[in-house]
DRENVOMI-890063 format. One record per residue (C-alpha): residue in three letters; x, y, z. Coordinates in pm, 1 decimal. Example, Ala and Ser with C-alpha at 12.3 -4.5 7.8 and 13.67 -1.06 7.14 Angstrom:
BEGIN
+------+----------+----------+----------+
| type |        x |        y |        z |
+------+----------+----------+----------+
|  ALA |   1230.0 |   -450.0 |    780.0 |
|  SER |   1367.0 |   -106.0 |    714.0 |
+------+----------+----------+----------+
# end
This chain:
BEGIN
+------+----------+----------+----------+
| type |        x |        y |        z |
+------+----------+----------+----------+
|  MET |      0.0 |      0.0 |      0.0 |
|  SER |    113.0 |    348.9 |    -73.5 |
|  ASP |    138.2 |    626.3 |    184.3 |
|  VAL |     59.6 |    886.3 |    -80.0 |
|  THR |   -280.8 |   1055.1 |    -41.9 |
|  THR |   -461.0 |   1216.6 |   -329.1 |
|  ASP |   -613.3 |   1563.0 |   -320.6 |
|  GLY |   -960.7 |   1409.4 |   -307.7 |
|  GLU |   -875.1 |   1195.8 |     -5.7 |
|  ARG |   -716.2 |   1492.6 |    169.5 |
|  SER |  -1017.9 |   1718.9 |    108.7 |
|  LEU |  -1249.5 |   1441.2 |    229.2 |
|  ARG |  -1049.8 |   1415.0 |    553.8 |
|  VAL |  -1054.1 |   1792.8 |    601.0 |
|  GLY |  -1428.4 |   1801.6 |    537.6 |
|  HIS |  -1485.2 |   1519.4 |    785.6 |
|  LEU |  -1270.1 |   1694.3 |   1045.5 |
|  PHE |  -1462.3 |   2018.7 |    987.3 |
|  HIS |  -1794.3 |   1842.0 |   1052.0 |
|  ILE |  -1659.8 |   1689.0 |   1373.6 |
|  VAL |  -1535.6 |   2027.4 |   1499.6 |
|  VAL |  -1870.0 |   2194.0 |   1417.8 |
|  TRP |  -2061.5 |   1916.3 |   1597.7 |
|  LEU |  -1836.7 |   1950.4 |   1903.6 |
|  ILE |  -1891.7 |   2327.7 |   1913.8 |
|  VAL |  -2269.1 |   2285.5 |   1882.5 |
|  LEU |  -2267.1 |   2014.1 |   2149.5 |
|  ALA |  -2066.4 |   2234.0 |   2387.0 |
|  ALA |  -2304.7 |   2526.2 |   2328.6 |
|  VAL |  -2609.9 |   2309.5 |   2399.7 |
|  VAL |  -2452.6 |   2166.9 |   2715.4 |
|  VAL |  -2357.7 |   2512.0 |   2847.6 |
|  PHE |  -2701.5 |   2651.4 |   2759.9 |
|  ALA |  -2873.2 |   2359.0 |   2932.1 |
|  LEU |  -2658.2 |   2382.8 |   3245.4 |
|  VAL |  -2731.0 |   2753.6 |   3284.9 |
|  ASN |  -3108.3 |   2695.4 |   3261.0 |
|  THR |  -3188.6 |   2486.6 |   3568.8 |
|  ASP |  -3537.1 |   2615.7 |   3654.1 |
|  LYS |  -3840.6 |   2389.7 |   3645.4 |
|  VAL |  -4091.9 |   2455.2 |   3367.6 |
|  ASN |  -4439.1 |   2328.5 |   3283.2 |
|  VAL |  -4442.8 |   2089.9 |   2989.8 |
|  ASP |  -4776.7 |   2056.4 |   2811.0 |
|  TRP |  -4813.7 |   1704.9 |   2670.5 |
|  VAL |  -5112.7 |   1604.4 |   2462.0 |
|  ALA |  -5274.1 |   1407.5 |   2744.5 |
|  LYS |  -5148.1 |   1587.5 |   3056.7 |
|  ASP |  -4924.2 |   1859.7 |   3195.0 |
|  SER |  -4609.8 |   1793.7 |   3393.7 |
|  GLU |  -4317.5 |   1980.8 |   3541.9 |
|  ALA |  -3959.7 |   1912.4 |   3429.5 |
|  PRO |  -3620.6 |   2080.2 |   3460.4 |
|  LEU |  -3551.8 |   2312.5 |   3168.7 |
|  TRP |  -3211.9 |   2148.8 |   3104.6 |
|  MET |  -3392.4 |   1820.0 |   3041.3 |
|  VAL |  -3636.2 |   1982.1 |   2798.0 |
|  ILE |  -3343.3 |   2143.3 |   2613.0 |
|  GLY |  -3151.1 |   1815.1 |   2599.8 |
|  ILE |  -3446.2 |   1611.1 |   2476.0 |
|  SER |  -3523.5 |   1874.8 |   2213.3 |
|  ALA |  -3161.3 |   1877.0 |   2092.9 |
|  VAL |  -3149.0 |   1497.5 |   2065.3 |
|  ALA |  -3485.3 |   1486.8 |   1886.0 |
|  GLY |  -3366.4 |   1754.2 |   1642.7 |
|  ALA |  -3044.7 |   1564.2 |   1572.0 |
|  ILE |  -3236.9 |   1242.1 |   1506.1 |
|  ILE |  -3486.0 |   1413.5 |   1274.5 |
|  GLY |  -3201.4 |   1589.0 |   1090.1 |
|  SER |  -3006.5 |   1269.3 |   1034.5 |
|  LEU |  -3319.3 |   1085.4 |    917.8 |
|  ALA |  -3384.2 |   1364.5 |    666.9 |
|  ARG |  -3023.1 |   1345.0 |    547.6 |
|  VAL |  -3047.8 |    966.4 |    497.4 |
|  ARG |  -3375.8 |   1006.5 |    306.8 |
|  ARG |  -3219.5 |   1271.4 |     81.8 |
|  ARG |  -2935.0 |   1031.1 |     -3.9 |
|  PHE |  -3179.9 |    758.4 |   -105.7 |
|  GLU |  -3378.9 |    994.7 |   -326.8 |
|  ARG |  -3080.1 |   1072.4 |   -549.0 |
+------+----------+----------+----------+
# end
């Protein structure tokens, strides 16, 4: 095997590294934002109301958004 990398491989690695850095920055921002917001809030579900810490609501919303975004990205790949 050769240790020589092509320009395409190098740009793919840089692009992958860029995505990882962006995700880490977004994750850090969400964690800091959630840790600062520790009050309890009312959550209105379809069937009933409940009280939950705001950091938990922020975390669940962030995870749900990430899942929906990755599902949309996978669907877009299959449509091509």
